[in-house]
N, C-alpha and C positions, 0 to 999 in steps of 0.2 A: 721593504715588505709592507703589505697592507695590514692594518690592524685587524685581528680576528676577534671572534666573540670572546667574552670573558669566561675563563675556565674556573668554575667553582664546584664542579662535581667531584665525587670521591675518586674518580679516575683521571683527574686533571693532570697529575704528574705523568701518567702513562701516555695520555693523549698528546701532551706537549712534547714528550720524548719522541714520539713517532713523527710529529711535525718537523722537529728540528733535525732528526736523523734523515728524513727524506729531503729536506732542504740541502743538507750536506751532500747526499747521494746525487742529487740532480744539479749540483753546482750553483744553486741559488746562494749558497755560502761556499765560495771556492776556497781551496787550500790557501792558508795565510790570512783569511778574513778574521778580523777581530770582532768579537761579539760582546756587547755591553750588557751586563746583568740588569742595569737599571732600565735600559731600552726594552729588553725582552720582558722584564717583569711588567712594565707598563703596557706592552702590546697584549700580553695574555691576561692582564688584570689580576695578577697574583703577587704575593710578596716574594722577596728574594730567597726565603728559606726553602719553599718547595721547588723553586726554580733551580736552586743549587743542587738539589737531589737529581734533577734531570741532567745538569751539566756534569756532575760527578760520574753519573752512569755513562755518559758519552765519552768522558775522559778515560774511564776504565776500558772502554771499547776502542781506544786509540783514535777517536775521531776529533777530540778536542784536547788542548793542553792549557793548563791554567797559566795566566800571565800575572804580572804585577798589578795591583789595584783590583778593580772590578771588571777586568776584561778577560775573556777567554778566546783562544785562537784556534781556528780550524787547522788540524794537523796537515803537514805536508809529508810526502812519502818519497824518500830517495830511492834510487834505482836498486841499490843493494837490498833494502828492506822490502821493496816491491817484489823482487825475485824470491826472497825468503817466504813471503806471504803466499805467493803463487805456488811454491814448493809444497807448502802445507795444504793448500787448496787441492792440488793435484793428487796428493796421497789420500786425502779424505775422499775425493771424487771416486777414486778407484775402489774404495771400500764401502761406498754407499749402499751396495747391494745387501749389506748386512743390516741396514737400518730402514729398509723400505718393505712394506707389506704389500703383497698382491691380493686381489687385483687393484690396479690404480683406479681411483674414483673417476667416473665418466665426466664429472664436472671439471676435474683437473685437466683431462685430455681436451675437452672442449675449450677451456680457457687458453691452453697452450696453442691450440689450432687458431683461435681468434687472434692471439698475439703475433703468431708467425705471419698471418695474412696482413695484419696491421703494419708490421715491420716492412713487409714487401711493398706496401703502398708508399713508403717513404723514399723509394729509389729516385724519384724526380722532385722531391720536396725536402730541402735541407731544414731540419728542425731538431736541433741538438737536444732540447728539453724533452720533446716527445720521444725521441729515440731512447733517451735515458729512462723515461718513465716506462716504456715498453720493456726495456732490459730489466729494470727493477721488478716489474710485474711478472716477468718470466721467472726470475729468481725466486720470487715470493711463491709462485705456483709450484715450482720444483721443490722448494724447501718444505712446502705444506705436505708433500708426499712422504716426507721422512717421519717415521713413527717414533724414533728415538728422540726425545726432547733435547738432550744435550747435543747430539749430533746436528740437530736442526738449528740450535742456537749458534753453534760454532760456524756452520755453513753460512748462516745469515750474516754473522758478524764479519766473516772474511769478505763476503760480497760488499758490505758497506765500506770496508776499508779500502778496497781496490777497484770496485766498479766505477767509482768517480774518477779514478786516475785514467782508466780506459776512456771514459767519456770526455775528459779534458784533452785527450790526445786525438780524438776523432777529427777535429778540424785539420790536423796535420796528415791524416790518413786519407785513403780513397773512400769518399762518402758512399758511392754505389757499392763498393766491395764490402764495406762494413755492414751496410743494410742487408745485402744479400747473404752475407755470412750469418748474421743474427737469425734471419728467417730460415735459412737452410739448416743451421745448427739446431734450432728448435724442432724442426720437422724430423731430423735424425733422432732426436731424443724421444719424440712422440712415437716414432716407429718402434724403437727399442722397448718403450714402456707398454705399448699395445701388444707386443709379442711376449711380454713378460720376461724379456732378456735383461735382467738387472745388472749382470756383469758387463754386458755390452753397453748398457746405459752409462755405467761408471767409467768405462774406458773412453767412451765418446766425450763425457764431461772432462775427463783428464786431458784428452788430446785437444779439445777446444780451448781449454785454459792455457795449454802450452803454446798453441798457435797465437792466441791473443797476446800472451806475454812477448812472444817473438816480434809481433807487429809493433807493440808499444816500445820495445827496446830499440827499434830502428829509428824512432823519432824523438827519443829523449837522450840527454847526455848522462854520463855516469853519476853526476851529482844532482840530477833533476828528476822530478816526477810530479 
């Protein structure tokens, strides 16, 4: 990783948290990667005390696990746990209509439309990192439409736990199909939101999650993820 600017602002802990969480989501830190507190503290120009606040938060969100010494490991997710997380995600998706206020902001729709088009452009260009970034930004835009703070937090945390597992499986799946599905899934959600059909939006989210889990399970073994 490249050294980034020194973080001395009052928001340093939050900023570093976002950076590390995104690195995990986009597989810059793949499952099983060991992270050194000393290395990270030097990179961000902070002491280990505020850094540990970040690591503890990511551990609480099941993205990291503490190891012996000054190392922390990016969590791996086995097939059983993956299925359980998806079950929660699907139940929550079905009930999102309870937590979204209409009308949906025009900027949210515009962002989703732009991301759907950006995904479509990847059909003939394999770029795992860019696909992951688009997927993350879609989730961010959709989560932003949730007015209930706790529901939004849970939705985001579930994405960060399992979105990276889907991304790690993409090389084993059909690239063109995954890109087309992401683009078409987003367009379906846009259509539901524009119509104000929040129940339909929730059912689409649920079905999309179920289909994604099904594709993942075809390429991973029972003890792998």
